[in-house]
C-alpha positions in Angstrom: 176.2 272.0 385.5 174.6 271.7 388.9 174.6 268.3 390.5 171.7 266.1 389.5 168.9 265.5 392.0 167.9 262.3 390.2 169.5 259.0 389.1 170.0 258.0 385.5 167.4 255.3 385.9 164.9 257.8 387.3 165.4 259.9 384.2 164.9 256.8 382.1 161.6 256.2 383.9 160.2 259.6 383.1 161.5 259.5 379.5 159.8 256.1 379.1 156.6 257.4 380.8 156.4 260.2 378.3 156.1 257.7 375.5 152.7 256.6 376.9 149.8 258.5 375.5 146.5 259.1 377.3 144.1 256.2 376.6 146.9 253.9 375.6 146.7 250.2 376.5 150.2 249.4 377.7 151.8 246.0 377.8 154.0 246.5 380.9 157.2 244.6 381.3 159.5 244.1 384.3 161.9 246.5 385.9 161.7 250.2 384.9 158.4 249.8 382.9 156.7 248.8 386.2 157.4 252.3 387.5 157.0 254.1 384.2 153.4 253.1 383.7 152.5 254.2 387.3 154.1 257.6 386.7 152.2 258.1 383.4 148.8 257.1 384.7 149.4 259.4 387.7 150.2 262.4 385.5 149.6 263.0 381.8 147.9 259.7 380.9 145.1 259.1 383.5 143.0 257.1 381.0 145.7 254.7 380.1 145.5 251.0 381.1 148.2 248.5 381.9 148.1 244.8 381.0 150.7 242.4 382.4 151.7 239.0 381.0 150.7 237.3 384.3 147.0 238.3 383.6 146.7 241.5 385.6 144.8 244.5 384.1 144.8 247.8 386.0 144.1 251.4 385.3 145.7 252.9 388.4 149.0 252.7 390.3 149.6 249.8 392.5 149.0 250.5 396.2 152.6 249.5 397.2 156.0 248.7 395.9 155.9 245.9 393.2 159.0 243.8 392.8 157.2 241.7 390.1 154.0 242.0 388.2 152.5 239.2 390.4 153.0 241.0 393.7 149.9 241.5 395.9 149.9 245.3 395.6 149.6 244.9 391.8 146.6 242.5 392.3 144.8 244.7 394.8 142.1 246.8 393.2 143.1 245.7 389.7 140.4 245.9 387.0 140.8 242.2 386.6 143.1 239.3 387.4 142.8 236.9 384.6 145.4 234.7 383.0 148.2 234.8 380.4 145.9 233.5 377.6 143.6 236.5 378.1 146.4 239.0 377.9 148.1 237.4 374.9 144.7 237.3 373.2 144.3 241.0 373.7 147.7 241.4 372.0 146.8 239.2 369.1 143.5 241.1 368.6 145.5 244.3 368.2 144.3 245.8 371.5 147.7 246.8 372.7 148.9 250.3 371.8 152.4 250.2 373.2 154.6 247.5 374.7 157.9 247.9 376.6 160.9 245.7 375.8 164.6 245.4 376.8 167.4 243.4 375.3 171.1 242.5 375.6 171.8 243.6 372.0 170.1 245.9 369.5 171.0 246.7 365.9 170.4 249.8 363.8 166.8 248.6 362.8 165.7 247.8 366.3 166.0 244.0 366.2 166.6 242.7 369.8 168.6 239.8 371.0 167.8 238.3 374.4 168.7 234.7 373.5 172.5 234.4 373.1 175.6 236.4 372.5 179.1 235.4 371.4 182.1 237.1 372.9 185.3 235.8 371.4 185.3 232.0 371.9 182.7 232.2 374.6 178.9 231.9 374.0 176.6 233.3 376.7 173.1 231.9 376.9 170.5 234.5 377.9 166.9 234.1 379.2 165.3 234.1 375.8 162.0 235.6 374.7 159.3 235.0 377.2 156.5 237.2 375.7 158.9 239.7 374.2 158.7 238.3 370.6 154.9 238.4 370.8 154.9 242.0 371.9 157.4 243.0 369.2 155.3 241.3 366.6 151.8 242.5 367.6 151.9 245.7 369.6 151.1 248.9 367.6 154.4 250.2 368.7 157.2 249.2 371.1 159.4 251.3 373.4 162.8 249.8 374.1 164.9 250.4 377.3 168.5 249.4 378.0 171.6 250.7 379.7 173.9 252.7 377.3 176.8 250.4 376.8 178.8 250.0 373.5 178.7 246.2 373.7 174.9 246.3 373.3 174.9 248.2 370.0 175.8 246.0 367.0 175.5 246.1 363.2 173.5 242.9 363.3 172.3 241.1 366.4 173.6 237.5 366.9 170.1 236.3 367.2 166.8 238.0 366.5 164.7 237.3 369.5 162.3 240.2 369.0 162.0 241.6 365.4 162.3 245.3 364.8 162.2 246.8 361.4 163.4 245.2 358.2 167.0 245.8 357.4 166.4 246.7 353.8 164.9 250.1 354.4 161.3 248.9 354.0 160.4 249.4 357.6 157.8 246.8 358.6 156.3 246.6 355.1 157.9 243.2 354.3 157.2 241.8 357.7 154.3 239.5 358.3 153.8 240.9 361.8 150.7 242.9 362.4 152.4 245.4 364.8 154.1 248.7 363.9 157.5 247.9 365.3 159.8 250.0 367.6 159.1 253.7 367.9 161.7 254.7 370.5 164.8 253.6 372.4 165.5 255.0 375.8 169.1 254.5 377.2 170.9 255.9 380.2 172.4 258.7 378.0 169.9 259.5 375.3 166.6 258.8 373.6 166.3 257.6 370.0 163.6 257.4 367.4 163.2 255.3 364.2 162.9 257.0 360.8 160.6 256.1 357.9 163.1 253.4 356.8 163.0 251.9 360.3 166.6 253.0 361.2 167.6 254.3 364.6 168.4 258.0 365.0 169.4 260.2 367.9 166.4 262.3 369.1 167.5 263.8 372.4 170.5 263.9 374.7 170.2 263.5 378.5 171.4 266.6 380.4 175.2 266.7 380.6 175.8 264.2 377.8 177.4 265.3 374.5 176.4 264.1 371.0 180.0 262.9 370.3 179.9 260.9 373.5 176.8 259.0 372.4 177.4 258.4 368.7 180.9 257.1 369.4 179.3 254.0 371.1 177.7 252.8 367.8 179.5 250.8 365.2 177.7 252.6 362.4 177.3 256.3 361.5 174.4 257.3 363.7 171.8 259.6 362.1 170.4 262.4 364.2 167.0 264.3 364.2 168.5 266.8 361.8 169.3 264.0 359.3 165.7 262.8 359.2 164.1 266.3 359.1 162.9 266.1 362.7 164.4 269.4 363.7 167.5 269.4 365.9 168.6 267.1 368.7 167.0 268.3 371.9 167.8 267.8 375.5 165.7 265.2 377.4 163.4 266.8 379.9 164.6 266.3 383.5 162.2 264.6 385.9 159.9 267.2 387.4 159.7 267.4 391.2 156.2 265.8 391.2 157.5 262.9 389.0 160.4 262.3 391.3 158.1 262.2 394.3 155.9 259.6 392.5 158.9 257.5 391.5 160.2 257.5 395.0 156.7 256.6 396.3 156.4 253.6 393.9 160.0 252.6 394.4 160.8 253.8 398.0 164.1 252.0 398.4 165.3 252.6 394.9 165.3 248.9 394.1 164.6 249.5 390.4 165.8 253.0 390.1 
């Protein structure tokens, strides 16, 4: 295989951007989603709109690198700069099509833990929810991003910070939440979907990664696209030249990517 012209995180950005559909209202989180929305609105989803927990609403890329959602380039020429209550009210009304989330741990039904983990005799306190639980509960669908590390994949998370699908095979049917739950997981090795029972399955492998390499990192028997009648496991599309140019414009020093 020829040497890659992109980083793993750049591939994650374009894979995440592909989950945004045209005309979507996107609840954008920190780190890679900041770049993913800008790529999507600049390419295949020109009619999408971003909302940020800080109160910013915009329908175009920021006019400079943004380290956080509150940076001045993200405020300049925004549709509006309101407050957190306005954004969370949009979420509660059901006006958010897709939200991006990350986590320290994920289980087979997409439950996320960003609160605490226990390693042997040591307990590690994590930042907690912020707005993540609200997004998980009320967005029409969520897209999850995290590095591909075996320690992150567990049968059952230590703490459910952000609920995914029910673990009894009923999807979100037995949940009181209004949202639809996670629809995709993007890691640094593969992308995953969630079947009708709300269980994670392997959807595509990033170039140069083998199926055995991926499934070995999970403590349960990972289903694949073939098992859920979604065809065969595909290869994740590599970032196009235009997409890479955009990513490197939005993140010129590679701070996030």
